[in-house]
BASE-455352 format. One line per 8 residues: their letters; for each residue x, y, z of C-alpha. Coordinates in steps of 0.1 Angstrom, whole numbers, plus 5000, padded with zeros to 4 digits. Layout:
! BASE-455352
A> X,Y,Z; ...
This chain:
! BASE-455352
XXXXXXXX> 8130,3850,3937; 8111,3821,3923; 8093,3825,3889; 8058,3833,3900; 8030,3830,3875; 7994,3842,3879; 7962,3840,3859; 7949,3872,3873
XXXXXXXX> 7946,3903,3853; 7964,3934,3866; 7930,3950,3877; 7920,3918,3896; 7954,3917,3912; 7953,3953,3923; 7918,3951,3937; 7926,3919,3956
XXXXXXXX> 7957,3935,3971; 7939,3966,3982; 7910,3946,3997; 7937,3926,4017; 7951,3958,4032; 7916,3972,4039; 7905,3940,4057; 7936,3940,4079
XXXXXXXX> 7932,3977,4088; 7895,3972,4096; 7902,3941,4117; 7929,3959,4137; 7906,3988,4144; 7878,3964,4154; 7901,3947,4178; 7912,3979,4195
XXXXXXXX> 7886,4006,4191; 7853,3994,4178; 7821,3993,4200; 7818,3961,4221; 7787,3952,4201; 7806,3951,4169; 7835,3932,4184; 7809,3908,4200
XXXXXXXX> 7799,3897,4165; 7834,3881,4161; 7845,3870,4195; 7827,3853,4224; 7838,3877,4252; 7844,3912,4238; 7851,3928,4272; 7876,3901,4280
XXXXXXXX> 7893,3905,4246; 7895,3943,4251; 7911,3938,4286; 7940,3918,4269; 7942,3940,4238; 7975,3955,4250; 7990,3921,4245; 7975,3916,4211
XXXXXXXX> 7994,3891,4189; 7992,3892,4151; 7997,3857,4137; 8006,3849,4101; 8003,3813,4090; 8002,3793,4058; 8004,3756,4048; 8036,3744,4031
XXXXXXXX> 8034,3711,4011; 8066,3692,4020; 8081,3661,4004; 8097,3653,4037; 8116,3621,4027; 8131,3635,3995; 8166,3650,3995; 8189,3669,3972
XXXXXXXX> 8213,3641,3965; 8218,3626,3930; 8227,3591,3918; 8259,3585,3899; 8260,3560,3870; 8290,3546,3851; 8297,3557,3815; 8291,3522,3802
XXXXXXXX> 8256,3522,3818; 8247,3552,3797; 8264,3538,3765; 8264,3500,3766; 8280,3478,3738; 8258,3473,3707; 8237,3442,3707; 8249,3431,3673
XXXXXXXX> 8285,3429,3686; 8274,3410,3717; 8253,3385,3697; 8282,3377,3674; 8305,3371,3703; 8279,3348,3720; 8275,3328,3687; 8313,3323,3683
XXXXXXXX> 8315,3312,3720; 8288,3286,3714; 8304,3273,3682; 8339,3270,3698; 8326,3251,3728; 8303,3227,3710; 8330,3200,3704; 8341,3202,3740
XXXXXXXX> 8308,3189,3754; 8315,3160,3777; 8295,3131,3789; 8268,3133,3814; 8291,3121,3841; 8310,3153,3842; 8301,3181,3866; 8275,3207,3855
XXXXXXXX> 8288,3243,3855; 8278,3264,3885; 8250,3289,3882; 8272,3317,3894; 8309,3321,3899; 8310,3349,3925; 8339,3374,3920; 8344,3410,3927
XXXXXXXX> 8327,3432,3901; 8349,3449,3876; 8344,3476,3850; 8353,3452,3822; 8326,3428,3831; 8301,3457,3834; 8310,3470,3799; 8305,3436,3785
XXXXXXXX> 8269,3432,3798; 8252,3453,3771; 8222,3459,3793; 8204,3492,3790; 8187,3491,3824; 8205,3510,3851; 8210,3496,3885; 8197,3522,3909
XXXXXXXX> 8204,3523,3946; 8176,3548,3953; 8140,3537,3960; 8119,3564,3943; 8086,3551,3958; 8100,3554,3993; 8106,3591,3988; 8070,3598,3977
XXXXXXXX> 8057,3609,4011; 8040,3643,4012; 8031,3661,4045; 8017,3695,4052; 8036,3719,4075; 8017,3749,4087; 8043,3776,4095; 8033,3803,4120
XXXXXXXX> 8049,3836,4127; 8038,3860,4154; 8042,3898,4157; 8043,3911,4193; 8041,3946,4207; 8019,3962,4181; 7996,3977,4207; 8026,3990,4228
XXXXXXXX> 8055,4014,4221; 8068,4011,4184; 8102,4001,4198; 8085,3970,4213; 8077,3955,4178; 8093,3921,4175; 8086,3888,4158; 8088,3852,4168
XXXXXXXX> 8086,3819,4150; 8059,3799,4167; 8058,3761,4169; 8045,3748,4136; 8018,3722,4128; 8028,3690,4110; 7999,3672,4093; 8006,3637,4082
XXXXXXXX> 7986,3609,4066; 7962,3589,4086; 7928,3590,4103; 7920,3622,4121; 7939,3624,4153; 7962,3647,4173; 7993,3635,4191; 7988,3658,4221
XXXXXXXX> 7956,3640,4230; 7972,3605,4232; 7994,3596,4262; 8025,3574,4262; 8004,3543,4270; 7982,3549,4239; 7951,3562,4255; 7931,3594,4249
XXXXXXXX> 7937,3621,4275; 7903,3638,4270; 7870,3634,4252; 7871,3641,4215; 7842,3643,4190; 7842,3652,4153; 7823,3645,4121; 7840,3634,4090
XXXXXXXX> 7820,3626,4058; 7787,3626,4076; 7799,3601,4103; 7803,3613,4139; 7833,3599,4157; 7834,3599,4195; 7865,3591,4215; 7863,3589,4253
XXXXXXXX> 7891,3598,4277; 7909,3567,4288; 7899,3546,4258; 7926,3530,4236; 7938,3549,4206; 7947,3517,4188; 7971,3523,4159; 7964,3560,4155
XXXXXXXX> 7997,3578,4151; 8015,3547,4164; 8048,3553,4147; 8048,3590,4158; 8039,3579,4194; 8070,3556,4194; 8091,3585,4180; 8078,3607,4208
XXXXXXXX> 8087,3581,4234; 8123,3582,4221; 8127,3620,4221; 8098,3638,4239; 8116,3672,4237; 8114,3671,4199; 8076,3670,4199; 8073,3699,4223
XXXXXXXX> 8086,3721,4195; 8059,3711,4170; 8023,3701,4170; 8015,3669,4151; 7981,3658,4137; 7969,3634,4111; 7943,3637,4083; 7935,3612,4055
XXXXXXXX> 7951,3634,4028; 7975,3652,4050; 7958,3686,4045; 7942,3711,4069; 7905,3706,4068; 7878,3719,4092; 7886,3694,4119; 7924,3701,4119
XXXXXXXX> 7916,3738,4117; 7895,3737,4149; 7920,3716,4168; 7949,3739,4157; 7929,3770,4167; 7923,3755,4202; 7961,3752,4206; 7967,3788,4193
XXXXXXXX> 7941,3801,4218; 7963,3790,4246; 7992,3811,4233; 7974,3844,4231; 7942,3856,4249; 7936,3881,4221; 7949,3877,4185; 7945,3888,4149
XXXXXXXX> 7952,3859,4125; 7963,3866,4089; 7955,3836,4066; 7951,3828,4030; 7917,3820,4015; 7914,3782,4019; 7882,3763,4025; 7887,3753,4062
XXXXXXXX> 7891,3790,4072; 7855,3796,4059; 7839,3765,4073; 7813,3765,4101; 7837,3747,4123; 7863,3774,4116; 7838,3802,4124; 7829,3785,4158
XXXXXXXX> 7865,3779,4168; 7876,3815,4159; 7846,3828,4179; 7853,3808,4210; 7891,3813,4208; 7889,3851,4208; 7907,3853,4174; 7899,3878,4147
XXXXXXXX> 7906,3864,4112; 7916,3885,4082; 7926,3869,4049; 7950,3875,4021; 7932,3882,3988; 7927,3852,3964; 7957,3843,3943; 7979,3868,3962
XXXXXXXX> 7994,3845,3988; 8027,3842,3970; 8029,3880,3969; 8017,3892,4003; 8016,3863,4028; 8047,3865,4050; 8050,3827,4051; 8053,3825,4013
XXXXXXXX> 8076,3855,4008; 8101,3851,4037; 8097,3816,4051; 8086,3787,4029; 8115,3786,4004; 8142,3788,4031; 8124,3763,4053; 8121,3737,4025
XXXXXXXX> 8158,3741,4017; 8168,3736,4054; 8145,3706,4058; 8159,3690,4027; 8194,3697,4039; 8187,3681,4073; 8172,3651,4056; 8203,3648,4034
XXXXXXXX> 8225,3647,4065; 8203,3621,4081; 8203,3600,4050; 8240,3602,4045; 8247,3591,4081; 8221,3564,4079; 8232,3550,4045; 8269,3551,4056
XXXXXXXX> 8261,3531,4087; 8242,3505,4067; 8270,3501,4042; 8296,3499,4070; 8275,3471,4085; 8277,3452,4052; 8240,3456,4043; 8232,3466,4008
XXXXXXXX> 8198,3481,4018; 8183,3515,4010; 8181,3537,4040; 8145,3547,4049; 8136,3577,4070; 8117,3569,4102; 8091,3590,4119; 8118,3603,4142
XXXXXXXX> 8140,3613,4113; 8112,3632,4097; 8104,3650,4129; 8141,3659,4134; 8144,3673,4099; 8113,3696,4104; 8123,3707,4139; 8159,3714,4128
XXXXXXXX> 8146,3736,4099; 8122,3754,4122; 8150,3760,4147; 8172,3774,4120; 8145,3798,4109; 8140,3809,4146; 8178,3815,4149; 8177,3837,4118
XXXXXXXX> 8149,3856,4133; 8169,3862,4164; 8198,3875,4143; 8177,3898,4120; 8140,3905,4125; 8128,3893,4091; 8092,3890,4104; 8088,3927,4111
XXXXXXXX> 8107,3938,4080; 8088,3912,4058; 8054,3924,4070; 8064,3960,4063; 8078,3952,4029; 8046,3934,4019; 8025,3964,4030; 8007,3946,4058
XXXXXXXX> 8024,3965,4086; 8012,4001,4081; 7994,4012,4113; 7996,4007,4151; 7969,4015,4176; 7973,4047,4196; 7951,4044,4227; 7956,4080,4237
XXXXXXXX> 7941,4091,4204; 7917,4061,4201; 7928,4057,4165; 7952,4040,4142; 7984,4060,4135; 8009,4052,4107; 8041,4034,4114; 8074,4048,4101
XXXXXXXX> 8102,4028,4084; 8123,4033,4115; 8097,4016,4136; 8098,3986,4113; 8136,3978,4115; 8142,4003,4087; 8123,3984,4061; 8102,4002,4035
XXXXXXXX> 8071,3992,4017; 8073,3975,3983; 8091,3945,3968; 8095,3927,3935; 8064,3907,3944; 8042,3938,3947; 8034,3968,3925; 8037,4005,3936
XXXXXXXX> 8000,4010,3924; 7989,3986,3952; 8005,4008,3979; 8000,4043,3966; 7968,4048,3986; 7979,4027,4015; 7971,4054,4041; 7940,4068,4024
XXXXXXXX> 7914,4042,4031; 7900,4059,4062; 7869,4081,4067; 7869,4116,4083; 7870,4101,4118; 7900,4080,4110; 7881,4048,4110; 7893,4023,4082
XXXXXXXX> 7866,4016,4056; 7850,3982,4054; 7863,3961,4025; 7838,3955,3998; 7846,3919,3987; 7822,3922,3958; 7849,3942,3941; 7867,3909,3934
XXXXXXXX> 7839,3899,3911; 7837,3934,3898; 7874,3934,3889; 7869,3901,3870; 7839,3915,3851; 7859,3946,3842; 7889,3924,3830; 7865,3903,3809
XXXXXXXX> 7849,3934,3795; 7883,3949,3785; 7892,3916,3767; 7858,3916,3749; 7863,3952,3738; 7895,3942,3720; 7877,3918,3698; 7846,3940,3692
XXXXXXXX> 7861,3974,3688; 7841,3984,3657; 7804,3979,3650; 7787,3984,3617; 7752,3982,3631; 7739,4018,3633; 7707,4007,3651; 7727,3990,3677
XXXXXXXX> 7749,4021,3681; 7718,4042,3686; 7705,4019,3713; 7739,4020,3731; 7739,4058,3729; 7703,4060,3744; 7713,4036,3772; 7743,4057,3781
XXXXXXXX> 7720,4087,3786; 7701,4068,3813; 7725,4073,3842; 7702,4055,3866; 7705,4021,3849; 7736,4000,3844; 7742,3970,3821; 7734,3936,3837
XXXXXXXX> 7771,3927,3841; 7778,3959,3859; 7749,3957,3884; 7772,3950,3913; 7773,3966,3948; 7809,3977,3944; 7801,3996,3912; 7769,4011,3925
XXXXXXXX> 7787,4023,3957; 7816,4038,3937; 7842,4014,3950; 7849,4006,3914; 7845,4031,3886; 7844,4026,3849; 7854,4050,3821; 7828,4060,3795
XXXXXXXX> 7843,4038,3768; 7841,4008,3791; 7804,4016,3799; 7798,4019,3762; 7814,3986,3756; 7793,3970,3784; 7760,3982,3768; 7773,3971,3734
XXXXXXXX> 7780,3937,3748; 7746,3934,3764; 7725,3947,3736; 7743,3925,3711; 7738,3893,3732; 7710,3868,3729; 7681,3877,3752; 7676,3841,3764
XXXXXXXX> 7713,3840,3774; 7709,3872,3792; 7679,3859,3811; 7698,3828,3821; 7726,3850,3833; 7703,3871,3853; 7687,3841,3869; 7721,3826,3877
XXXXXXXX> 7731,3859,3893; 7700,3861,3914; 7704,3826,3926; 7740,3833,3936; 7729,3864,3954; 7702,3845,3972; 7727,3818,3983; 7750,3846,3996
XXXXXXXX> 7721,3861,4015; 7711,3827,4028; 7747,3821,4041; 7747,3854,4058; 7714,3846,4075; 7728,3813,4087; 7759,3831,4100; 7737,3854,4121
XXXXXXXX> 7717,3824,4134; 7749,3805,4142; 7761,3835,4161; 7729,3836,4182; 7732,3799,4189; 7768,3802,4200; 7760,3831,4223; 7732,3811,4239
XXXXXXXX> 7756,3782,4244; 7779,3806,4263; 7751,3812,4288; 7755,3775,4299; 7793,3771,4299; 7825,3789,4299; 7843,3800,4267; 7871,3774,4273
XXXXXXXX> 7845,3746,4278; 7827,3756,4246; 7860,3755,4227; 7870,3721,4240; 7835,3706,4233; 7833,3719,4198; 7824,3692,4172; 7844,3701,4141
XXXXXXXX> 7832,3689,4108; 7849,3681,4075; 7840,3661,4044; 7860,3640,4019; 7858,3662,3988; 7877,3638,3965; 7848,3622,3946; 7848,3599,3917
XXXXXXXX> 7841,3611,3881; 7805,3597,3881; 7799,3614,3915; 7812,3647,3902; 7790,3644,3871; 7759,3637,3893; 7767,3667,3915; 7770,3689,3884
XXXXXXXX> 7737,3676,3871; 7721,3682,3905; 7734,3718,3905; 7719,3724,3870; 7686,3710,3882; 7687,3732,3913; 7694,3763,3891; 7664,3754,3869
XXXXXXXX> 7640,3750,3898; 7652,3783,3912; 7647,3800,3878; 7612,3787,3876; 7604,3798,3912; 7617,3833,3904; 7597,3835,3872; 7565,3823,3889
XXXXXXXX> 7570,3848,3917; 7576,3876,3891; 7545,3866,3872; 7523,3866,3903; 7536,3901,3912; 7528,3914,3877; 7493,3898,3875; 7466,3924,3880
XXXXXXXX> 7441,3920,3908; 7407,3911,3896; 7372,3909,3911; 7369,3872,3909; 7363,3854,3942; 7395,3835,3945; 7404,3817,3977; 7435,3835,3991
XXXXXXXX> 7465,3811,3993; 7491,3811,4019; 7516,3839,4020; 7548,3831,4001; 7577,3821,4024; 7608,3841,4026; 7629,3829,3996; 7662,3836,4015
XXXXXXXX> 7650,3814,4043; 7639,3787,4019; 7673,3788,4002; 7691,3788,4036; 7671,3757,4047; 7685,3738,4017; 7721,3744,4028; 7736,3715,4047
XXXXXXXX> 7749,3739,4074; 7713,3748,4083; 7707,3716,4102; 7741,3713,4119; 7742,3739,4145; 7766,3740,4175; 7747,3713,4194; 7747,3688,4165
XXXXXXXX> 7763,3655,4175; 7763,3664,4212; 7745,3648,4241; 7720,3673,4255; 7698,3674,4286; 7662,3686,4283; 7654,3716,4306; 7617,3719,4296
XXXXXXXX> 7593,3716,4326; 7575,3684,4316; 7579,3646,4320; 7611,3647,4299; 7628,3673,4321; 7663,3661,4331; 7665,3633,4305; 7693,3633,4279
XXXXXXXX> 7696,3623,4243; 7719,3627,4213; 7713,3656,4190; 7710,3645,4154; 7696,3677,4140; 7701,3714,4151; 7682,3736,4128; 7696,3771,4130
XXXXXXXX> 7666,3787,4112; 7639,3772,4134; 7660,3768,4165; 7647,3733,4168; 7666,3701,4179; 7660,3665,4174; 7671,3643,4203; 7672,3605,4200
XXXXXXXX> 7674,3579,4228; 7657,3601,4254; 7648,3583,4286; 7641,3547,4292; 7618,3545,4262; 7646,3557,4239; 7622,3582,4224; 7628,3609,4198
XXXXXXXX> 7620,3644,4211; 7618,3677,4192; 7626,3707,4214; 7638,3742,4211; 7675,3749,4215; 7666,3773,4244; 7651,3743,4263; 7683,3721,4264
XXXXXXXX> 7718,3723,4276; 7749,3703,4266; 7758,3675,4290; 7792,3680,4307; 7811,3647,4311; 7822,3659,4345; 7786,3661,4358; 7779,3636,4386
XXXXXXXX> 7750,3613,4389; 7723,3630,4411; 7723,3618,4447; 7693,3598,4457; 7673,3606,4488; 7690,3590,4518; 7674,3563,4539; 7656,3579,4569
XXXXXXXX> 7668,3554,4595; 7685,3582,4614; 7708,3579,4644; 7698,3596,4676; 7728,3619,4675; 7718,3632,4641; 7681,3637,4651; 7691,3655,4683
XXXXXXXX> 7715,3678,4663; 7687,3687,4639; 7662,3693,4668; 7687,3715,4686; 7695,3736,4655; 7658,3742,4649; 7649,3749,4685; 7631,3717,4691
XXXXXXXX> 7650,3704,4721; 7664,3717,4754; 7692,3705,4777; 7686,3692,4812; 7682,3722,4836; 7677,3745,4806; 7639,3745,4805; 7634,3742,4842
XXXXXXXX> 7659,3769,4849; 7640,3793,4826; 7668,3796,4801; 7650,3783,4770; 7618,3764,4761; 7618,3740,4732; 7592,3745,4704; 7569,3715,4699
XXXXXXXX> 7572,3701,4664; 7540,3699,4643; 7535,3671,4619; 7523,3676,4584; 7486,3671,4578; 7471,3661,4544; 7436,3666,4532; 7425,3649,4500
XXXXXXXX> 7462,3641,4492; 7471,3678,4494; 7493,3690,4523; 7486,3719,4546; 7504,3752,4543; 7539,3748,4556; 7549,3767,4588; 7581,3785,4593
XXXXXXXX> 7594,3756,4614; 7586,3732,4586; 7609,3753,4562; 7637,3751,4588; 7633,3713,4591; 7630,3711,4553; 7663,3730,4550; 7680,3706,4574
XXXXXXXX> 7666,3677,4552; 7683,3692,4522; 7715,3696,4541; 7714,3660,4552; 7708,3646,4517; 7733,3668,4498; 7762,3665,4523; 7783,3634,4528
XXXXXXXX> 7789,3621,4563; 7825,3633,4564; 7820,3668,4551; 7799,3699,4557; 7792,3709,4520; 7770,3738,4528; 7796,3754,4552; 7824,3748,4528
XXXXXXXX> 7805,3764,4499; 7791,3792,4521; 7754,3784,4515; 7728,3794,4540; 7691,3800,4544; 7677,3830,4563; 7655,3817,4592; 7619,3825,4583
XXXXXXXX> 7614,3836,4619; 7641,3862,4615; 7626,3876,4583; 7592,3876,4600; 7606,3895,4630; 7622,3921,4607; 7590,3926,4587; 7568,3928,4619
XXXXXXXX> 7591,3955,4633; 7580,3947,4669; 7613,3934,4683; 7627,3949,4714; 7662,3952,4699; 7659,3955,4661; 7696,3963,4657; 7704,3927,4668
XXXXXXXX> 7683,3914,4639; 7699,3937,4614; 7734,3926,4627; 7724,3890,4622; 7712,3897,4587; 7744,3916,4578; 7765,3887,4591; 7746,3862,4569
XXXXXXXX> 7751,3885,4539; 7788,3890,4544; 7797,3854,4552; 7778,3836,4524; 7779,3833,4486; 7744,3819,4483; 7716,3831,4504; 7680,3818,4503
XXXXXXXX> 7654,3841,4519; 7618,3827,4522; 7593,3855,4521; 7558,3852,4537; 7527,3871,4528; 7490,3872,4537; 7457,3874,4519; 7461,3847,4508
XXXXXXXX> 7489,3831,4529; 7518,3824,4506; 7555,3817,4505; 7579,3830,4478; 7617,3828,4476; 7643,3855,4473; 7677,3843,4461; 7710,3861,4464
XXXXXXXX> 7740,3845,4446; 7776,3854,4438; 7807,3836,4427; 7831,3851,4453; 7827,3869,4486; 7843,3900,4470; 7817,3902,4442; 7783,3917,4442
XXXXXXXX> 7752,3896,4445; 7728,3887,4417; 7692,3887,4428; 7663,3864,4417; 7627,3864,4429; 7608,3831,4425; 7571,3826,4428; 7549,3796,4422
XXXXXXXX> 7516,3814,4417; 7502,3821,4383; 7497,3857,4392; 7518,3881,4412; 7512,3881,4450; 7513,3917,4460; 7521,3914,4497; 7549,3889,4491
XXXXXXXX> 7564,3912,4465; 7563,3941,4489; 7578,3921,4517; 7605,3907,4494; 7614,3943,4484; 7617,3953,4521; 7639,3924,4530; 7661,3931,4499
XXXXXXXX> 7665,3967,4510; 7677,3955,4544; 7702,3931,4528; 7713,3952,4498; 7701,3988,4502; 7712,3997,4466; 7693,3969,4449; 7658,3969,4436
XXXXXXXX> 7636,3938,4434; 7637,3922,4400; 7606,3910,4382; 7594,3877,4396; 7604,3845,4377; 7578,3818,4372; 7590,3785,4388; 7560,3764,4378
XXXXXXXX> 7524,3767,4391; 7512,3752,4424; 7480,3733,4426; 7470,3739,4462; 7486,3753,4494; 7519,3737,4485; 7539,3769,4481; 7563,3760,4509
XXXXXXXX> 7572,3728,4491; 7578,3749,4459; 7602,3771,4480; 7622,3740,4490; 7620,3726,4455; 7635,3758,4441; 7663,3756,4466; 7671,3721,4455
XXXXXXXX> 7668,3732,4419; 7695,3758,4424; 7717,3736,4447; 7718,3707,4422; 7741,3723,4397; 7764,3735,4425; 7768,3698,4435; 7781,3692,4399
XXXXXXXX> 7750,3674,4389; 7741,3699,4362; 7708,3717,4357; 7675,3698,4360; 7694,3667,4370; 7666,3656,4393; 7637,3663,4369; 7611,3690,4369
XXXXXXXX> 7601,3710,4399; 7567,3694,4399; 7585,3661,4404; 7607,3676,4432; 7576,3689,4450; 7560,3654,4451; 7593,3639,4464; 7597,3666,4490
XXXXXXXX> 7561,3660,4503; 7570,3623,4509; 7605,3629,4523; 7596,3658,4546; 7566,3639,4561; 7588,3610,4570; 7616,3633,4582; 7592,3651,4606
XXXXXXXX> 7578,3619,4619; 7613,3607,4628; 7622,3640,4645; 7588,3642,4663; 7594,3607,4678; 7629,3618,4690; 7615,3650,4705; 7590,3629,4725
XXXXXXXX> 7618,3607,4738; 7639,3636,4748; 7610,3653,4766; 7603,3621,4785; 7640,3617,4795; 7642,3653,4807; 7610,3649,4827; 7624,3618,4844
XXXXXXXX> 7656,3636,4852; 7637,3665,4867; 7616,3641,4888; 7647,3625,4902; 7664,3659,4908; 7660,3658,4947; 7674,3623,4948; 7703,3634,4926
XXXXXXXX> 7710,3664,4949; 7712,3642,4980; 7736,3617,4964; 7758,3646,4951; 7757,3662,4986; 7769,3630,5003; 7796,3626,4977; 7809,3662,4983
XXXXXXXX> 7810,3656,5021; 7830,3625,5017; 7853,3642,4992; 7859,3671,5016; 7867,3647,5045; 7896,3632,5025; 7931,3646,5024; 7943,3666,4995
XXXXXXXX> 7967,3638,4985; 7939,3613,4984; 7918,3634,4962; 7945,3644,4937; 7924,3633,4908; 7896,3658,4916; 7916,3685,4933; 7894,3714,4921
XXXXXXXX> 7862,3697,4931; 7878,3689,4965; 7886,3726,4970; 7850,3736,4961; 7835,3710,4984; 7859,3721,5013; 7850,3757,5009; 7813,3749,5007
XXXXXXXX> 7812,3728,5039; 7837,3748,5060; 7832,3784,5047; 7797,3780,5033; 7810,3795,5000; 7790,3787,4969; 7808,3784,4935; 7810,3814,4911
XXXXXXXX> 7822,3820,4875; 7858,3818,4886; 7853,3782,4897; 7843,3770,4863; 7867,3747,4843; 7889,3761,4816; 7869,3743,4790; 7837,3760,4802
XXXXXXXX> 7853,3794,4804; 7865,3789,4768; 7830,3780,4757; 7816,3811,4773; 7842,3833,4757; 7834,3818,4722; 7797,3827,4726; 7807,3861,4739
XXXXXXXX> 7826,3868,4707; 7802,3852,4682; 7768,3854,4698; 7744,3883,4693; 7720,3876,4722; 7694,3860,4699; 7696,3832,4673; 7675,3809,4652
XXXXXXXX> 7674,3783,4681; 7656,3808,4704; 7636,3821,4675; 7654,3855,4677; 7636,3865,4709; 7647,3852,4743; 7683,3842,4739; 7697,3808,4746
XXXXXXXX> 7729,3789,4755; 7741,3793,4718; 7739,3831,4716; 7737,3846,4752; 7770,3843,4772; 7753,3853,4805; 7727,3825,4802; 7755,3800,4793
XXXXXXXX> 7775,3811,4823; 7745,3807,4847; 7737,3773,4831; 7772,3760,4836; 7772,3772,4872; 7740,3753,4878; 7756,3722,4865; 7785,3728,4888
XXXXXXXX> 7762,3734,4917; 7744,3702,4909; 7777,3683,4911; 7782,3697,4946; 7748,3688,4957; 7734,3724,4956; 7700,3731,4940; 7702,3750,4906
XXX> 7693,3787,4906; 7665,3799,4885; 7673,3824,4857
């Protein structure tokens, strides 16, 4: 075991350990048995978390600093390098050499001695050098490369049978030096796979999918290209100091969320785990965090006790093997170069060490035994009892609690921290400070054991008699609640310390304590506000989308010495201002009220809110740095801007670059939504140069046209189309036919030419004539109308029901919507009047009871206020308002509903003019055909006679028509249903199976060719009679 040193006193150590155990037990109970309201304070979807709680995973993780390039090898030096020859001896030899060779100097014509006579090195030459410097072959600077490896271990099966307890080594996180980046978001071509936004040191960095990553993690990308399988076993990210900050923490939490739908994460107390980004990522990723007490990571964290030391040794050994092989290869190639580890070599060393630890886990479950030995694995959930039950040593691989890193006193009450209901107590983290105060008090009492001041002792004795007051140092929640108790001699020492201290010093201490307490309350308030903002965000997007669009934040905390001094001075100034504010407030409270006529000043603001507003987290809510769309019903509705401020206390946002004017707008966070990069640009209104086929299709669907022989035969009469009339720029009240044509206008504009978007998405509008017939209750066969209504309800996921009412005449809208056909409908009731329309509300309730008998009509929702008889346009605008997000345009993509109403007035007017012109053309064409009916009958009769006179061989192309003509002329037999073509028979059979006898085309009254098989059969027989020259029969 390594030699562990700690600065904590024994009391601080014990309290910290017990708080660690209490926090883990409470977190486990919260995950499994707490009310959903309490669980909802920590996870985004508590019901979804509880559904997966049987597969709960307990994850333990900690960061391991790793000098990845360094190895365990040592350099060998010769003995003469350590003990060179004395310089006096070398100087004497050199002097003798110069004297002996002075008379041998030749003329200038002789050759100059070479600079170097290269020979093989020898020990004798080395011993004669006399140099003290050593010739090293190891580059020390090249080995100075520190990275951070976050080791992760998982415990599975805790919420199942005890025999299912097992541990696994999860893929680790390797954090290297560089700008913030993650390797799994960069493809092999060096481009980002998805959008990525974060804030570092106050600067927001936005990276778009498909953009070039430049040199980010370039060496690691090249290593991944060489061995992709290696990087599937670890996650790699970069950070300027190779540490885990708030940005890396959020990215890592997003990865871990994909591994477990419900998890409890045991971490040590490091800054990123308590950051705002950390809180958001934990909330969205459905992970409950519990922490190891301060300064106890080496004693209780599984990563430190059972993983880190072995992993470092294995990584160093792997790097030694790689270095030996690489250096040997260089020397064999004749290169006297120092071998340098590449990115691929570093990844191999880390993965090899991680794999070895995983193999050791497979051989012996050291994860389960280590958690048990450290005292963390004490309970398991028993869902039959709805409580935590103790685990035995046999359940935990035979391991018992306790080790050389812990003390028995920490674990003596391990199973006692539960109330009478078996619920684990909440940890009181103020006990950490209380333990420190007690430790300081004990140390002070050693040096002030005896006092000669009788007056002081008398004051101490009197203070002890007042059991309702504690010394200033002991006025802590943990002591007042009895979590920490003090003996009488320590209480006496505390009073002695306080009464013997300087009053000014005590006052400063009290002010400092109050300020700290206020800051703690301010942070709690911000945490509650952050939770509210995150919950509102989930009403606009899914949990996975919220996690992916999170903007993590971190700051560069390494400041210069002058900067640190300035921050210290700023802190002292802030404490001074806070002290003055508290003193002023106290003086005002104590000032007696007089009779002087003083002007009452404004009420004092909440000091906690004021302190919370000073914290930098107060203006950086979940929407900070995101592009948001305004949902407020005004001229800015539908416009987007970038959020530069999201105040959690006031719920206000500041959006810049809004609209064409690039304005700055202040709005409430309830009036915006975050822009999804997948949203499409809203479709513009299509050009109304319509083809005749389209116009005829619309007229036929709305009952505005009839076929040849259909009207004259008494089968169906088309309804004349009425154009819109405007008086003083305001339109008339829309008729039910106008709503039908308006619906077809929406279908035309929102569907592409090659698709039927409404049919594919199962969206429909109930014909206003159908709802009118149902409300009137005067139909001959009301069961047919109810059948039609039931069919619309069962076949669609979104149903619009226009509702009509009298006194005054008014349209409202009932909306039924669901995600899937197997789900239940959600109901909305929209009205554009400022006050409730009673008859419309009654009619809406009646229609809803016919559609969904078990549902009651909800309260009406205001959808804006109409100015005149334009309620029908508001109904169409509300339909378009709801359809726009379904087209992936996002909410309010087309602006406010006031704007949509004006657009619909113009578009529907032009639409009806086009259709009215086509209806007039069709009417004229039908009239011309009916006028020439006698002439057509004569020509067809002559054709039949000529056809019957031909032989069967000559009329092979029209054999059936030849038979009919033959029978007509020779036997005087008129055609019947059996003589129809197979195509006509199939058409009749289709209407027989799907038709109800009434439909929207015939206004749910008379029946037509689309819904009545008998009428369709007679109509097709009339067409056949016409071909044979026989006059059509009336219906």
